[in-house]
C-alpha positions in Angstrom: 50.6 76.8 109.7 54.6 78.0 109.2 52.9 81.4 109.9 51.3 80.3 113.3 54.6 78.6 114.3 56.8 81.8 113.5 54.5 83.9 115.7 54.3 81.8 118.5 57.9 81.3 118.5 58.8 84.9 118.1 56.0 85.8 120.9 57.9 83.2 123.2 61.3 84.9 122.4 59.6 88.3 123.7 57.9 86.9 126.6 60.3 84.5 128.4 62.6 87.4 129.3 60.0 89.5 130.4 58.4 86.4 132.8 61.7 85.8 134.1 62.5 89.3 134.8 59.4 89.2 137.1 60.6 86.0 139.1 63.9 87.7 139.4 62.3 90.6 141.5 60.8 87.9 143.6 63.3 84.7 144.1 66.3 84.8 146.5 68.9 87.0 145.1 71.5 84.1 144.3 69.3 82.9 141.5 68.9 86.1 139.6 72.1 85.5 137.6 71.0 81.8 136.6 67.7 82.9 135.7 68.7 85.7 133.7 71.1 83.6 131.7 68.8 81.1 131.2 66.1 83.1 129.8 68.6 84.8 127.3 69.3 81.3 126.3 66.2 80.1 125.9 65.0 83.5 124.2 68.1 82.9 121.9 67.4 79.5 120.8 63.8 80.5 120.0 64.9 83.6 117.6 67.4 81.0 115.9 64.6 78.5 115.6 62.5 81.4 113.8 65.4 81.8 111.6 65.5 78.3 110.7 61.9 77.8 109.9 61.8 81.0 108.1 64.6 80.0 105.8 63.1 76.7 105.1 59.9 78.5 103.8 61.6 80.2 101.1 59.5 83.2 101.6 60.7 87.1 101.6 58.6 88.4 104.1 55.7 87.0 106.2 53.3 89.3 108.3 51.1 88.2 111.3 48.5 90.5 113.1 47.6 89.5 116.7 45.7 92.3 117.8 43.4 94.7 115.9 40.7 96.6 116.4 38.2 96.0 113.4 40.8 96.6 110.3 43.2 98.6 112.2 46.4 96.6 113.0 47.5 97.1 116.5 50.4 94.8 117.2 51.8 92.2 115.0 55.3 90.5 113.9 56.9 90.8 110.5 59.6 88.0 109.4 61.6 89.0 106.9 65.5 89.5 106.1 66.0 92.3 108.5 64.3 90.9 111.3 65.2 87.3 111.5 68.6 88.3 111.5 68.8 91.1 114.0 66.8 89.4 116.6 69.1 86.4 117.2 72.0 89.2 116.9 70.7 91.3 119.7 69.4 88.6 121.8 72.2 86.3 121.8 74.5 89.3 122.6 72.6 89.7 125.7 72.9 86.1 126.6 76.8 86.6 126.0 76.9 89.6 128.1 74.7 88.2 130.9 77.5 85.5 130.9 80.3 87.8 131.0 78.4 89.9 134.0 78.8 87.0 136.4 82.5 87.4 136.2 82.4 91.4 136.1 79.9 92.2 138.8 81.8 90.9 141.9 83.9 92.0 144.7 87.3 91.3 142.5 86.5 94.2 140.1 89.4 96.5 140.8 87.7 99.6 139.3 84.4 99.0 140.4 84.1 96.6 143.4 80.7 95.5 143.6 78.1 92.8 144.5 75.4 91.6 141.7 72.1 93.1 142.3 69.0 91.8 141.5 67.7 95.0 139.7 70.4 94.9 137.5 69.4 91.1 136.2 65.8 92.3 136.3 66.3 95.3 133.9 68.6 93.5 131.8 66.4 90.6 131.0 63.7 92.9 130.1 65.7 94.9 127.7 66.7 91.6 126.1 63.1 90.8 125.5 62.2 94.3 124.6 64.5 94.1 122.0 63.1 91.1 120.2 59.8 92.4 120.4 61.1 95.9 118.6 62.8 94.0 115.9 59.9 91.8 115.4 57.1 94.3 115.6 55.1 95.4 112.4 53.5 98.1 113.5 54.4 101.6 115.0 52.3 101.3 118.0 54.1 98.1 118.6 57.6 99.9 118.1 56.5 102.7 120.1 55.7 100.1 123.1 59.2 98.4 123.2 61.2 101.8 122.2 59.9 103.1 125.7 60.7 100.1 127.5 64.2 100.4 126.3 64.2 103.8 127.3 63.2 102.7 130.6 65.4 100.2 131.0 68.4 102.0 129.9 67.4 104.8 132.4 67.8 102.3 135.1 70.9 100.5 134.0 72.9 104.0 133.3 72.1 104.6 136.8 73.0 101.3 138.4 75.9 102.6 140.4 73.3 105.3 141.8 76.1 108.1 142.1 74.8 111.6 141.3 77.0 111.5 138.0 75.3 108.2 137.1 71.8 109.2 138.1 72.5 112.8 136.0 73.4 110.7 133.0 70.5 108.3 133.2 68.1 111.3 133.4 70.0 112.8 130.1 69.3 109.6 128.3 65.6 109.0 129.4 64.7 112.7 128.5 66.7 113.2 125.1 65.7 109.9 123.6 62.0 110.4 124.7 61.9 113.9 123.1 63.1 112.2 119.8 60.4 109.4 120.3 57.8 112.2 120.0 58.3 112.1 116.3 57.1 108.3 116.2 54.2 109.0 118.0 53.7 112.1 115.4 54.3 109.5 112.5 52.1 107.0 114.1 49.3 109.7 113.7 49.9 110.6 110.4 49.6 106.9 109.6 46.5 106.1 110.9 44.7 109.1 110.0 45.5 108.7 106.4 45.5 104.9 106.0 43.2 103.6 109.0 46.1 101.3 110.3 49.4 101.5 112.5 51.1 98.8 110.1 54.4 99.8 108.8 53.9 98.6 105.7 50.9 101.0 104.9 53.5 103.9 104.7 53.6 103.4 101.0 49.9 104.1 100.5 50.4 107.5 102.2 50.2 110.6 99.8 53.8 112.0 98.8 53.6 114.9 101.6 52.1 112.9 104.4 55.2 110.1 103.5 57.8 112.7 103.8 56.4 114.1 107.0 56.1 110.7 108.6 59.5 109.5 107.6 61.1 112.7 108.6 59.6 112.2 112.1 60.5 108.6 112.1 64.2 109.9 111.3 64.2 112.1 114.1 63.2 108.9 116.7 65.8 107.4 115.1 68.3 110.1 115.2 67.6 110.2 119.0 68.2 106.4 119.8 71.1 105.8 118.0 72.6 109.2 119.1 73.0 111.3 116.0 73.2 114.9 115.9 71.5 116.9 117.6 70.8 114.2 120.1 74.2 112.7 120.8 74.9 113.9 124.2 73.2 111.3 126.0 75.5 108.6 124.8 78.9 109.6 125.7 77.4 110.6 129.3 76.1 107.0 129.4 79.6 105.5 129.9 78.8 105.9 133.8 77.3 102.5 133.6 78.7 99.2 134.2 81.0 98.3 131.0 78.5 95.3 130.3 75.6 97.7 130.2 77.5 99.9 127.9 78.7 96.9 125.6 74.9 95.9 125.1 72.8 99.4 125.3 75.4 101.3 123.7 77.2 98.9 121.5 74.9 96.3 120.7 71.1 96.9 121.4 69.9 100.4 122.3 71.8 102.7 119.9 70.4 99.9 116.9 66.9 100.6 117.8 67.0 103.7 115.6 68.6 102.4 112.7 66.4 99.5 112.9 63.3 101.7 113.3 64.4 103.6 110.2 65.2 100.3 108.2 61.6 99.3 109.0 60.2 102.2 107.7 62.0 102.4 104.4 61.1 98.9 103.8 57.7 99.8 104.0 57.6 103.1 102.4 58.0 102.2 98.7 59.6 105.1 96.7 60.5 108.0 99.1 61.1 111.6 98.0 64.7 112.7 97.7 64.0 115.4 100.2 64.3 112.6 102.8 67.4 111.2 101.2 69.2 114.8 101.2 68.1 114.7 105.2 69.5 111.6 105.8 72.8 111.9 103.9 73.5 115.3 105.0 72.7 114.6 108.8 75.0 111.1 108.4 78.1 113.1 107.1 77.9 115.8 109.5 77.3 113.4 112.5 80.3 111.1 111.0 82.7 114.1 110.8 81.7 115.7 114.4 82.1 112.3 116.0 85.7 111.8 114.5 86.6 115.1 115.9 85.2 114.6 119.3 87.0 111.1 119.8 90.3 112.2 118.9 90.9 113.7 122.3 89.5 110.8 124.3 91.8 109.2 126.7 89.1 107.2 128.4 88.5 103.8 126.4 84.8 103.6 126.8 84.3 107.4 126.0 86.5 107.0 122.8 84.1 103.9 121.7 80.9 105.7 122.6 82.3 108.5 119.7 83.1 106.0 117.7 79.7 104.1 118.0 78.1 107.3 116.9 80.3 107.8 114.1 79.5 104.1 112.8 75.9 104.6 113.1 76.3 107.3 111.0 77.7 105.2 108.1 74.3 103.2 108.6 72.4 106.3 108.0 74.3 107.1 104.8 73.7 103.8 103.6 70.0 104.4 104.1 70.2 107.9 102.3 72.2 106.0 99.4 69.1 103.5 99.4 66.7 106.6 98.9 68.4 107.6 96.1 68.2 104.3 94.4 71.0 101.8 95.7 69.5 98.7 97.0 72.7 97.7 97.9 73.4 100.3 100.0 70.5 99.2 102.0 71.8 95.8 102.2 75.2 96.8 103.3 73.6 99.2 106.1 71.7 96.2 107.4 75.1 93.9 107.4 76.6 96.6 109.1 74.2 96.9 111.9 74.8 92.9 112.2 78.6 93.4 112.3 79.0 96.5 114.5 76.8 94.9 117.2 79.6 92.1 117.6 82.7 94.4 116.9 81.8 96.8 119.5 80.4 94.6 122.0 84.0 92.7 121.7 85.7 96.4 122.3 83.5 97.4 125.2 83.9 94.1 127.0 87.8 94.5 126.4 87.6 97.9 128.1 85.5 96.3 130.9 88.3 93.5 131.0 90.7 96.2 131.6 89.0 97.7 134.4 88.4 94.4 136.2 92.0 93.3 136.1 94.1 96.8 136.0 91.3 99.0 137.7 91.7 101.4 134.8 90.6 101.9 131.3 93.1 105.1 130.8 94.7 104.1 127.6 97.9 106.1 128.1 98.3 103.6 131.5 97.9 100.9 129.3 101.0 99.6 127.6 102.4 96.0 126.7 99.0 94.2 127.0 100.0 91.6 124.8 103.1 90.0 127.0 100.7 90.2 130.1 97.3 89.6 129.1 97.6 88.2 125.4 93.8 87.3 124.8 92.9 90.9 125.7 95.3 92.1 123.4 94.2 89.7 120.7 90.6 91.3 121.9 91.8 94.5 121.5 93.7 94.3 118.0 90.7 92.7 116.5 88.0 95.1 117.7 90.3 98.1 116.8 91.1 96.6 113.1 87.5 95.7 112.8 86.3 99.7 113.6 88.9 101.0 111.6 87.5 98.7 108.4 90.6 96.6 107.9 90.1 93.5 106.0 89.7 90.7 106.9 87.5 92.0 109.8 83.8 92.1 109.6 83.2 95.9 109.2 85.5 96.4 106.2 82.9 94.2 104.1 79.6 95.6 105.3 81.5 99.2 105.1 82.8 98.4 101.3 79.3 97.6 100.4 77.4 100.8 101.6 80.5 102.8 99.7 79.8 101.0 96.5 76.0 101.7 96.7 77.0 105.2 97.3 79.6 105.6 94.7 76.9 104.2 92.2 73.9 106.9 92.9 76.5 109.7 93.2 77.5 109.3 89.4 76.9 112.9 87.8 75.8 114.3 91.4 78.6 116.2 92.6 77.4 117.0 95.8 76.7 113.2 96.7 80.1 112.3 95.6 81.6 114.7 97.6 79.6 113.3 100.6 80.9 109.9 99.6 84.5 111.1 99.2 84.6 112.9 102.8 83.2 109.6 104.5 86.2 107.6 102.7 88.4 110.4 104.0 87.0 109.7 107.6 87.5 106.0 107.4 91.2 106.7 106.9 91.6 108.8 109.7 89.4 106.3 111.9 92.0 103.6 110.7 95.0 105.8 111.5 93.9 106.5 114.8 92.9 103.2 115.9 96.0 101.8 114.5 97.7 104.6 116.7 96.3 103.2 120.1 96.9 99.4 118.9 100.4 100.4 118.8 100.5 102.0 121.8 98.6 99.5 124.0 99.5 96.4 122.5 103.4 95.9 122.0 106.4 96.7 124.6 107.0 96.2 128.1 104.1 96.1 130.7 103.4 99.5 132.3 103.0 99.5 135.9 99.1 98.9 135.9 99.5 96.1 133.1 102.2 94.2 135.0 100.0 94.0 138.2 96.8 93.2 136.7 94.7 90.0 137.6 93.8 87.4 135.8 90.5 87.4 133.6 87.8 85.6 135.0 86.9 82.4 133.2 83.1 83.7 132.5 84.6 87.1 130.7 87.4 85.0 128.9 85.0 82.9 127.3 82.7 85.4 125.9 85.7 87.3 124.9 86.9 84.4 122.5 83.1 83.7 121.3 83.3 87.5 120.2 86.6 87.5 118.4 85.4 84.6 116.5 82.2 86.1 115.4 83.9 89.6 114.4 85.7 87.3 112.1 82.5 85.4 110.8 79.7 87.8 110.9 80.3 89.3 107.6 79.8 85.8 106.0 76.7 85.0 107.8 75.2 88.2 107.0 76.1 88.0 103.4 75.0 84.3 103.1 71.4 85.6 104.5 71.0 88.9 102.7 72.3 87.4 99.5 
């Protein structure tokens, strides 16, 4: 009975946004934003109800298959510490950004004066439902379905402004992530041919060679969606999208599809050949260093945050690699980092959007003295900067710390792994120094001309920023309490 209720709640959390999106394209334009926010609110409440019901069972994991051909599982949902934690995170942030968009997408925006268009809210609402569906999916076919839906939505939303550059950036994101998704298709084939099912929990039953191949193919898909080397190019280009889209797709949700995908594969795989571990940690550290070097010359705040996102996701992959080498602690740290980073990067992107809206620019050298003129934006920028830099008591400090503790544990007696851990630690110091530099440049002093002439932040945007500031301070405690 409990499993049936969990399944119904989760299914409703997925279907409500899809139904709402269908209605949005049919109803008068003026009701689109209300329906988007309403659907996101209902879906968020449903995912929280799943969390509450799951916690009352005391079970570690429950799986419901609701579409099968004979003994072949086609579609199903899994409820465990990972899916139940991440679903309300991704859907809830979608709710916050849909509220923020009401203030951002209007004629008062100094950088992108606009009227809210029906297609923004339709595709954004579908994306929210697809994220819930992806996180709960227990089969590779379910993951593939929602993987491709998020790709189509990202194409539409990145190209929202319909300029030549925006259309090119949207196509780049669609092509690169779709090429990477071929790995997931191939992994599905390997799983079915060897086990007769598409359930990710069947990965443990694969012969060692087949399991290694399947995990490496899934890793390819994960790298593509999470913009890791060699697929990183789409993410910086995707900053052509409206900032609410950048915050959701490129901070909180789409880029998290990759790491969530690989986390689910590792949960189902059992013991994993260390070859996979070496590919994961080497790919992670190379991406981390590359992204750090790339965000050093950035002056556009959104492009800086794009490369920072690539680097932060590399930490998550490092934690997964350390898990393969034997550290369960590192896996929990990576899952917590997915949760924490979603709130932090959403806040930071939305601060960049507020700069654009109120000042007409997000070029950091032009923005000085924000604390005196726009104290809320200054607090948001400072909290986001120190969180990304991994400074206590911000949320990312704790999840990074757990990942590194797990890494140091498995690296004892392994000089190559220890070198990777040390290099990653050095990168965190460089990250701290760089974001501290920008905080010192942007926040104190007399306001620059663009800051002095800035307009007030709309109430919808300001309210969302306050909620996210609180969540950046609190999310690590929520994750720790849930993950144990």
